[in-house]
Wavefront OBJ file of the C-alpha trace (Angstrom):
o trace
v -13.208 17.067 -19.712
v -10.930 17.854 -16.787
v -9.256 21.161 -16.881
v -7.335 21.309 -13.511
v -3.482 20.152 -13.548
v -2.881 17.328 -11.122
v 0.147 18.886 -9.041
v 2.171 15.785 -8.922
v 2.779 14.785 -12.577
v 6.307 14.114 -13.636
v 7.270 14.876 -17.319
v 7.683 11.510 -19.278
v 11.386 11.649 -19.932
v 12.247 12.926 -16.622
v 10.175 10.173 -15.033
v 11.935 7.442 -17.048
v 15.308 8.830 -16.086
v 14.553 9.156 -12.523
v 13.214 5.655 -12.342
v 16.324 4.140 -13.731
v 18.332 6.116 -10.954
v 16.042 5.094 -8.090
v 16.006 1.372 -8.970
v 19.447 1.249 -7.533
v 19.127 3.326 -4.451
v 15.667 3.455 -3.230
v 14.667 0.397 -0.648
v 11.792 -1.835 -1.263
v 8.618 -0.745 0.262
v 6.509 -3.922 1.172
v 8.440 -6.793 -0.551
v 5.235 -8.518 -1.518
v 4.400 -10.478 -4.811
v 3.571 -7.623 -6.919
v 6.578 -5.457 -5.744
v 8.755 -8.513 -6.515
v 7.285 -8.667 -10.001
v 7.993 -5.159 -10.697
v 11.790 -5.514 -9.702
v 12.409 -7.583 -12.958
v 12.721 -4.614 -15.351
v 11.652 -0.900 -15.349
v 7.964 -0.802 -15.955
v 5.373 1.583 -17.104
v 1.993 0.666 -15.351
v -1.660 1.258 -16.271
v -3.888 0.430 -13.581
v -7.278 -0.762 -14.825
v -9.615 -3.529 -13.681
v -9.456 -5.192 -16.977
v -7.040 -4.916 -19.846
v -8.679 -4.207 -23.267
v -7.528 -2.719 -26.699
v -9.193 0.770 -26.589
v -7.451 3.886 -27.522
v -6.413 4.583 -24.055
v -4.362 1.397 -24.051
v -2.849 2.105 -27.495
v -1.602 5.679 -26.342
v -0.228 4.096 -23.135
v 1.834 1.550 -24.969
v 3.094 4.170 -27.403
v 4.135 6.438 -24.519
v 5.841 3.508 -22.877
v 7.765 2.584 -25.963
v 8.975 6.302 -26.533
v 11.141 6.040 -23.173
v 12.103 2.236 -23.376
v 9.793 1.182 -20.505
v 8.015 -2.212 -20.508
v 4.157 -1.571 -20.434
v 2.218 -3.595 -18.020
v -1.502 -3.493 -16.998
v -2.233 -3.929 -13.424
v -5.553 -5.590 -13.245
v -8.308 -5.993 -10.636
v -10.467 -8.655 -11.865
v -12.124 -9.276 -8.376
v -13.231 -5.649 -8.334
v -16.987 -5.001 -8.769
v -18.532 -4.157 -12.054
v -20.542 -0.936 -11.646
v -22.514 0.885 -14.387
v -21.704 4.251 -12.920
v -18.122 3.937 -13.569
v -17.562 4.760 -17.336
v -14.522 2.585 -17.640
v -16.096 -0.438 -16.418
v -19.472 0.258 -18.383
v -17.457 0.492 -21.584
v -16.232 -2.893 -21.168
v -19.702 -4.320 -21.469
v -21.252 -1.627 -23.910
v -18.322 -1.144 -26.366
v -18.105 1.949 -28.506
v -16.545 1.669 -31.941
v -15.162 4.931 -33.462
v -15.067 5.545 -37.157
v -14.091 9.208 -37.336
v -16.231 12.260 -37.483
v -19.175 13.150 -39.328
v -20.187 15.959 -41.656
v -21.061 18.134 -38.753
v -17.756 17.490 -36.888
v -19.310 14.984 -34.187
v -17.743 11.590 -33.502
v -19.188 8.592 -35.266
v -19.559 5.823 -32.842
v -21.497 2.614 -33.029
v -22.080 0.566 -29.866
v -22.452 -2.994 -29.134
v -23.410 -4.461 -25.736
v -21.523 -7.675 -25.197
v -23.039 -8.540 -21.649
v -26.369 -8.038 -19.869
v -25.223 -4.795 -18.192
v -27.824 -4.709 -15.526
v -27.326 -8.277 -14.605
v -23.752 -7.697 -14.222
v -24.164 -4.626 -12.111
v -22.610 -5.215 -8.495
v -21.030 -8.656 -9.584
v -17.213 -9.111 -9.707
v -15.752 -8.359 -13.084
v -14.465 -11.806 -13.157
v -17.855 -13.358 -12.689
v -19.483 -11.309 -15.523
v -20.353 -13.471 -18.703
v -20.828 -12.203 -22.256
v -24.200 -12.870 -24.019
v -22.524 -15.966 -25.564
v -21.426 -17.490 -22.251
v -17.754 -16.394 -22.311
v -16.283 -14.772 -19.356
v -15.991 -11.059 -19.907
v -12.311 -11.098 -18.813
v -11.275 -13.831 -21.162
v -13.162 -12.071 -24.168
v -11.347 -8.683 -23.588
v -7.964 -10.655 -23.426
v -8.900 -12.489 -26.464
v -9.621 -9.303 -28.347
v -6.301 -7.801 -27.017
v -4.176 -10.684 -28.091
v -5.693 -10.049 -31.805
v -3.762 -6.784 -31.893
v -0.174 -7.477 -32.933
v 0.954 -3.977 -32.147
v 0.083 -4.704 -28.383
v 1.944 -7.894 -28.206
v 4.580 -6.729 -25.781
v 2.071 -5.835 -23.189
v 2.357 -7.798 -19.666
v -0.723 -8.256 -17.606
v -0.813 -8.764 -13.739
v -3.895 -9.544 -11.974
v -3.283 -7.781 -8.712
v -6.775 -8.685 -7.170
v -4.985 -10.556 -4.096
v -2.767 -7.515 -3.737
v -5.662 -5.110 -3.760
v -7.652 -7.004 -1.165
v -4.686 -7.308 1.118
v -4.699 -3.654 1.126
v -8.597 -3.411 2.167
v -9.861 -3.710 -1.386
v -11.182 -0.221 -1.525
v -9.398 2.761 -3.211
v -8.989 4.672 0.188
v -7.178 1.670 1.636
v -5.107 0.810 -1.320
v -3.976 3.813 -2.973
v -1.019 4.688 -0.388
v 0.485 1.344 -1.148
v -0.314 1.657 -4.834
v 1.697 4.912 -5.066
v 4.483 3.504 -3.030
v 5.065 0.981 -5.855
v 6.132 3.832 -8.076
v 8.878 5.120 -5.907
v 11.547 2.766 -7.431
v 9.925 0.028 -9.590
v 7.742 1.665 -12.266
v 5.915 4.746 -13.561
v 2.290 5.145 -13.195
v 0.370 6.436 -16.224
v -2.988 8.198 -15.248
v -4.971 11.153 -15.629
v -6.617 12.235 -12.363
v -9.511 14.579 -13.186
v -11.382 17.371 -11.540
v -14.689 16.950 -13.230
v -17.710 17.054 -11.262
v -17.927 13.134 -11.089
v -14.134 12.657 -10.304
v -13.210 15.632 -7.981
v -14.215 14.063 -4.954
v -12.077 10.856 -5.553
v -9.113 13.068 -6.705
v -9.171 15.274 -3.674
v -10.306 12.948 -1.084
v -8.489 9.827 -2.050
v -5.569 10.436 -4.589
v -3.921 13.564 -3.235
v -3.967 12.445 0.490
v -2.573 8.950 -0.616
v 0.232 10.852 -2.641
v 1.181 12.996 0.173
v 0.925 9.985 2.567
v 3.740 8.350 0.583
v 5.941 11.511 0.275
v 5.684 11.913 3.757
v 6.705 8.311 4.769
v 9.268 7.571 2.192
v 10.720 11.078 1.253
v 10.418 10.509 -2.418
v 7.411 11.335 -4.613
v 5.885 8.733 -6.574
v 6.562 8.838 -10.557
v 3.329 9.565 -12.206
v 2.923 10.607 -15.780
v -0.034 12.178 -17.281
v -1.814 9.598 -19.656
v -4.232 11.901 -21.634
v -2.877 14.760 -23.618
v -3.743 18.285 -22.001
v -6.251 19.148 -24.755
v -8.061 15.701 -24.514
v -8.020 14.961 -20.926
v -10.794 12.706 -19.838
v -12.496 12.398 -23.080
v -14.770 9.435 -23.826
v -12.870 8.686 -26.938
v -10.221 6.971 -24.918
v -12.605 4.371 -24.006
v -13.524 3.598 -27.611
v -12.225 0.902 -29.981
v -11.011 0.991 -33.560
v -14.067 0.470 -35.884
v -12.169 -2.476 -37.529
v -12.666 -4.556 -34.501
v -16.552 -4.311 -34.538
v -17.046 -6.811 -37.054
v -15.379 -9.494 -34.828
v -17.453 -8.540 -31.885
v -20.549 -8.554 -34.046
v -19.923 -11.944 -35.034
v -19.658 -13.314 -31.649
v -23.052 -11.730 -30.798
v -24.575 -13.245 -34.079
v -23.237 -16.598 -33.307
v -24.342 -16.844 -29.677
l 1 2 3 4 5 6 7 8 9 10 11 12 13 14 15 16 17 18 19 20 21 22 23 24 25 26 27 28 29 30 31 32 33 34 35 36 37 38 39 40 41 42 43 44 45 46 47 48 49 50 51 52 53 54 55 56 57 58 59 60 61 62 63 64 65 66 67 68 69 70 71 72 73 74 75 76 77 78 79 80 81 82 83 84 85 86 87 88 89 90 91 92 93 94 95 96 97 98 99 100 101 102 103 104 105 106 107 108 109 110 111 112 113 114 115 116 117 118 119 120 121 122 123 124 125 126 127 128 129 130 131 132 133 134 135 136 137 138 139 140 141 142 143 144 145 146 147 148 149 150 151 152 153 154 155 156 157 158 159 160 161 162 163 164 165 166 167 168 169 170 171 172 173 174 175 176 177 178 179 180 181 182 183 184 185 186 187 188 189 190 191 192 193 194 195 196 197 198 199 200 201 202 203 204 205 206 207 208 209 210 211 212 213 214 215 216 217 218 219 220 221 222 223 224 225 226 227 228 229 230 231 232 233 234 235 236 237 238 239 240 241 242 243 244 245 246 247 248 249 250 251 252
């Protein structure tokens, strides 16, 4: 679990108020398709390779609603699926949380919905489930079965990301620039051993680059609560979804 505070977070209510003020005064950054999409209304954005109804997404939607922002998932379907990335790995090996056991530990049951080793290194949009459905379509189907998340918007930014060199070091400056006037980014940038290099070598320089170029700081709100930052729990699903997934596996 991460313990170091990212220095650029803005408190939620302050970020929403600042966003509404900036939309009328701060100029466009690039004026491309994604930026034009974000001009429609004040958005809250979660950047994930694939939208899926896990606990992280539920929290994001709840935080967005609390300040009257429209929640949107910025997807990157043409990114690579890699098993070393916990968020991507959890899309293929799904964990279903059913509370805590008598000794206080989490009770999580897992189902593998795709051949993880065969998927490793492929584009996410090319990965298929064990029953032959595209992994992207399956997670979207699961998402559409959750009425509480029905107001969520999805945008596949694959073309946009590849226009910015397709790798995090290349696209993060332009990504942060989107949050100068159009939307609030929700994220938890961690200083865990596995994430420290990414945060210090990619995220922070990109943030500072945007401030230097534009004179404004990107609006970023912490996604995870302080006492549960980076916990695996956020990548898990409600246990009542397990039967639906299990049925698909049985029927393959």
